[in-house]
ZALO-567640 format. One record per residue (C-alpha): x, y, z; residue in three letters. Coordinates in pm, whole numbers, padded with zeros to 5 digits, always signed. Last residue first. Layout:
XYZAla/...
***
This chain:
+02193+00819+00296Asn/+01870+00577+00162Val/+01815+00635-00230Ile/+01482+00585-00419Phe/+01276+00337-00631Ser/+01002+00362-00796Ala/+00829-00047-00906Ser/+00471-00083-01098Gly/+00208-00419-01079Ser/-00021-00485-01319Ile/-00298-00742-01344Ser/-00651-00814-01446Ser/-00944-01061-01454Leu/-01028-01094-01049Arg/-00883-00793-01016Thr/-00466-00736-00955Thr/-00288-00366-00788Val/+00101-00468-00749Arg/+00245-00197-00605Thr/+00659-00266-00596Leu/+00867-00002-00411Ile/+01176-00011-00429Ser/+01566+00071-00261Tyr/+01894+00224-00328Glu/+02150+00208-00031Gly/+02156+00318+00369Pro/+02052+00052+00535Thr/+01754+00113+00785Leu/+01863+00219+01178Asn/+01610+00420+01203Pro/+01335+00290+01025Pro/+01153+00469+00727Leu/+00815+00637+00828Arg/+00571+00513+00548Phe/+00298+00736+00327Gln/+00056+00595+00094Gln/-00027+00667-00201Ser/-00312+00554-00477Ser/-00404+00795-00824Val/-00719+00641-01024Trp/-00858+00715-01356Thr/-01221+00630-01466Gly/-01446+00262-01418Asp/-01502+00216-01103Thr/-01327+00054-00735Arg/-01406-00167-00442Thr/-01142-00184-00202Met/-00912-00438-00100Thr/-00577-00327+00092Ser/-00249-00487+00100Thr/+00027-00360+00296Ser/+00410-00300+00396Leu/+00597-00687+00265Glu/+00937-00632+00378Ala/+01233-00674+00290Ile/+01235-00874-00036Val/+01609-00933-00247Gln/+01623-00858-00610Asn/+01805-00544-00532Gly/+01685-00421-00254Lys/+01276-00431-00244Val/+00962-00238-00059Leu/+00657-00453-00115Thr/+00314-00277-00128Arg/-00022-00449-00218Ser/-00324-00280-00366Glu/-00663-00521-00410Thr/-00902-00386-00628Val/-01279-00545-00620Gln/-01494-00421-00895Val/-01754-00137-00991Gly/-02099-00137-01204Ser/-01950-00223-01520Gly/-01586-00243-01441Thr/-01466-00205-01823Gly/-01185+00094-01769Leu/-00973+00075-01537Leu/-00675+00342-01553Ala/-00332+00330-01334Tyr/-00135+00541-01102Gln/+00107+00451-00820Ile/+00215+00630-00559Thr/+00470+00536-00277Ser/+00544+00830+00001Glu/+00846+00865+00177Ile/+00873+00954+00529Met/+01184+00982+00759Asn/+01351+00749+01023Gly/+01674+00667+00841Pro/+01782+00892+00541Thr/+01610+01022+00176Thr/+01647+01033-00140Thr/+01335+01032-00430Pro/+01122+01235-00206Pro/+00888+01115-00321Leu/+00812+00746-00468Val/+00663+00738-00823Glu/+00464+00468-01000Ala/+00285+00567-01391Arg/+00020+00451-01624Glu/-00057+00072-01564Phe/-00393-00027-01788Leu/-00658-00241-01624Leu/-00910-00325-01876Lys/-01229-00493-01841Glu/-01419-00601-02174Gly/-01315-00530-02505Gln/-01692-00498-02641Ser/-01759-00180-02419Ala/-01456-00051-02665Gln/-01191+00244-02525Tyr/-01002+00492-02730Asn/-00755+00474-02419Tyr/-00784+00882-02384Glu/-01182+00843-02464Ala/-01261+00589-02166Ala/-01016+00753-01922Thr/-01231+01087-01959Gln/-01595+00902-01943Gln/-01475+00671-01674Ala/-01399+01013-01430Ser/-01016+01138-01431Lys/-00794+01141-01114Ala/-01003+00994-00863Gln/-00809+01011-00584Arg/-00726+00762-00307Val/-00515+00731+00056Lys/-00397+00418+00164Ile/-00327+00468+00569Asp/-00036+00491+00711His/+00295+00251+00716Ala/+00545+00221+01032Val/+00917+00109+00967Leu/+01079+00078+01302Gly/+01086-00314+01282Ala/+01102-00494+00968Leu/+00948-00764+00976Gly/+00713-00839+00648Gly/+00340-00717+00746Leu/+00487-00399+00821Val/+00300-00222+01156Ala/-00029-00002+01129Gly/-00079+00367+01104Val/-00481+00376+01036Ala/-00615+00731+01003Ala/-00409+00905+00733Gly/-00296+01249+00815Glu/-00591+01435+00628Leu/-00851+01247+00820Ala/-00681+01320+01142His/-00946+01160+01356Gly/-00723+00932+01485Ser/-00854+00501+01566Gln/-00547+00314+01697His/-00574-00060+01816Gly/-00220-00166+01924Ile/-00033-00492+01858Val/+00209-00533+02085Ala/+00598-00733+01942Gly/+00809-01008+02112Ala/+01036-00912+01899Val/+01035-00544+01968Ser/+00763-00243+01843Gly/+00502-00386+01620Val/+00262-00074+01531Ala/-00118-00167+01485Ala/-00372-00059+01235Gly/-00759+00057+01263Leu/-00943+00298+00997Gly/-00989+00666+00845Ala/-00882+00811+00544Ala/-01176+01006+00399Glu/-01084+01334+00303Gly/-00795+01228+00043Tyr/-01102+01041-00163Thr/-01257+00678-00182Gln/-00986+00580+00112Cys/-00899+00163+00140Gly/-00821+00078+00496Cys/-00582-00152+00565Trp/-00570-00531+00753Tyr/-00349-00638+01049Ile/-00513-00933+01180Ser/-00303-01227+01039Ser/-00006-01202+00975Ser/+00024-01107+01345Leu/-00161-01332+01478Val/+00106-01577+01380Leu/+00389-01368+01488Ala/+00222-01377+01839Leu/+00164-01781+01831Leu/+00478-01855+01733Leu/+00634-01624+02031Ile/+00372-01805+02220Cys/+00478-02143+02189His/+00844-01995+02227Leu/+00789-01912+02569Phe/+00552-02238+02650Lys/+00839-02453+02506Thr/+00862-02638+02262Met/
***
């Protein structure tokens, strides 16, 4: 193996293993570390921002679609534990419940190089003092995975949660219908939701 090829493979390994995402409890707490992918050789750029409402972390796609940039995940609690339990007629004897409510991508129609926002809303009950929740987002076209966009793990308590993440699409993205598939998992439960958008 040539030294150049060895360096490229090593860089790919570093990129795939070192990028992580910071989850935020409210829209005002977005802050974190990110990375950007620029070329085949690539580079990892640490970035710290004070613009909390914009989402502080700017990062690279995990799956290799150059030019697609992801911002930090923003989360808010839409309903309290009591409101959510009443809505689902939840009883403590039912144990942990993770329930999908909705997913959307806005705007529903866009062009390459523009921003989109992926949102998922879900209910979580029976966690006691809280549970570790992992959210992952994948860009899909038809049955083809285009890129693994992000993975984030955070602690969630009971309630209804809305989680959003912005992405800037690559300027050379092929027109067509795409979807963002979001998976939410705990140690005991798993849900997923998909929302489509059109690139002209």
